[in-house]
N, C-alpha and C positions, 0 to 999 in steps of 0.2 A: 127417729119418732115414733116409728107403728108398731115399731119394739117395747117401746115404754107400755104404751097402752095396753096389751098384747100379755094377758098372763101366762106365766108357766103353766103348764100340765099337770096333773094330776098322773096323770098315767105314763106306763114306763112304752116308749117308744115298742117297742115287742108285743104290749099288748093294746096300742094304736094303731099299728099296723092289720094286728088279729081280727081286730073289731072291724076296720074298715071295709078288710075283706071281704068281710061278710055282709056288709053294705051292695055292693058294690064288685063283679068279679076284676079278677086284675090280667090283666093280658100282655101289660107291656112295663118290665121295672120300672122305670120312672112313674109309675102307677101308685109304688107303693108308699111313694113321699104323699102324694096324691094323698091319699086311703088315710093314713097317716092324720094329714092335717084337716082333712076332713073329721075327721073324730075326737081330736083337740079341739079345736071350733076355729082352725084359722082359718078353716073353707066352709062354705056352707056344704050342708049334703049333697043337694041340686046344686051343678054347676053348672045348667043349660037356664038357668031361672036369673038373669040379670039382676030383677031385684030381690034378692036373698042376697046378696053380696053388700057387707057393712066398708066402709071406705079403708078398712083395716085389712080386709078379707080382698077386693081391689091389691091392693099393693102385694100382697099376699100372693095371689095369681103370678103374679110377673116375677117372684124370686121366692117358689116353691125351696128349693135346695138350701140358699140361703137363712129363710127361713125354719127351717126344720132344725138347722147344725145350731142355730140362735136357741131354740128351746130344748135344743134334746145337747150342749156345749159337748159331753163327751164321744160327741164325731168323729171331732176335732183330729184325739187320736188316732195315729196310726193302727193300725192289727195287719196281722193273717188272715188271709183266708180259709179253715177249717178245713178246708175240702183239695185246695189246690195251692196257699201257701201264697196266693197270692199279696202284694202290700195294698191295703184300702185305706184311703182317705175319707172323710164328709161322705156325704149320700152312695158311695160305694159302697159303703158296708150293705147296704141295703137291694142295692141293686145289681152289684155282683155278685153275687151269692145266686139269687133268683132267677137272672140270666142263666150265669154261666151253669148252676148246678138244682135248678131246682126246671126250671123249663126242660132240661136234659130228664132228668126224673133219679138226677143222683142222689139228690134228697128231694125235703117233703118243707114243703112250706112253714108246716110247725114247727120241722126242726131247724129252718132257718130262724122264726123268733124266737124257738130256747138259747137258741147260740146268740143270738141279739142280747134275750135277757140277762145271760152269763156274762158277756162283755159288758153290761148296763152299769151290773152290779160289782163288776170286777172294778169299773171304771169312774165310777162315783160312789163309795163308801157312803156319806152322807147320810144316803137314803136306806142303804142295804143292811139289813140284817141277817144273821145267819140263825137256820131253824137245827134244831135237830131232832129227830123221829128216834122212835125208840126202836125200830129196826125197820125191817127192809118194806115188811106188809104193809105196818102202821105210812108209809110215807106212799108207796103204792094205791094203799085204798084213798089216802088225800087228793094224790094226784088222778082218779078215777072219779074221783064226783065232784073237783075243780072242772073237770074234760067235762060231764054231761052236766052240766052248767054251763059250757059253753066259754069256761075263764080259766089263762093261765094260772099254774102254783101261783106265783106271787101275788096275781088281783084277790083269788079266794082267802089267802093267807092272810093280805092286806085288811077286807073284808070281817073275815072276822076276828081280828084285831080291834078291826072298829065297831064292829058291833059289841064283843065285850066292855069295850070303853062307854060309846053311847048309854049301855043300859047298867054300866055299873054291877058287871057281874061277877061276885069273887069267885077266883079260880080257886078253892083252899084244899081238893084235891090233887094238885099240882105243884101247889108250896110242901104240902106235908112230903111230898117223893122227895121234892128236888130238898127239904131238909135231911132226910133222914139218906140221899147220897153223898153227903157231907160227913 
C-alpha cells in the first residue's frame, strides 16, 4: 500500500545521491541510501524530528533498501563492480563501491555516481536518450558548466530540454545544420 501512494522519483539515483550528499556528509555506506531517499521525498530531510514524518515515510524508515529498489527497479539487475569485478545486486550497487573503493580513495564519490548514472541509463532505456556533441571540447564545456552549477550532466541536459519546451523555443540553427548533414 505504501508503494502505491509514493510516486516514482523524477531524479536519477546518482543525482539523488549527489544532492543528498550535499545536504549532509556521508560516513557509512548505508547513509547513501538514506540520502537518496531524503532527496526524493521518501524520508524527511531532518531524520531526528519525529513530527516531520508522514505515515509513508515512517514505513520507509523500516525498509529503506527495499523502498529504494522499488523506486529504482534497475537495482535488481546484477552488475559487476567496475573497480574489482565483484557481483553486485540491489543496494550493494551503491554501498559496495563506496565502502570498498571510495573510502579507500581508489575512486571518488563523483566517479561512483557517474558509474551509477551510466548503469541506470544502460539498464533503463525508456528514460535515456543519446546526445552527440560536435567535439570533445563542446562536451567538456557542457560538463564544466553543469559542474559549476553542481549538476550532473544528465540533470543539466534535462533542465535545458525542459527550458526549451517550457518557453517553446525554436532551435532553427540546429535544425538547419541537421538538414545539411543529410
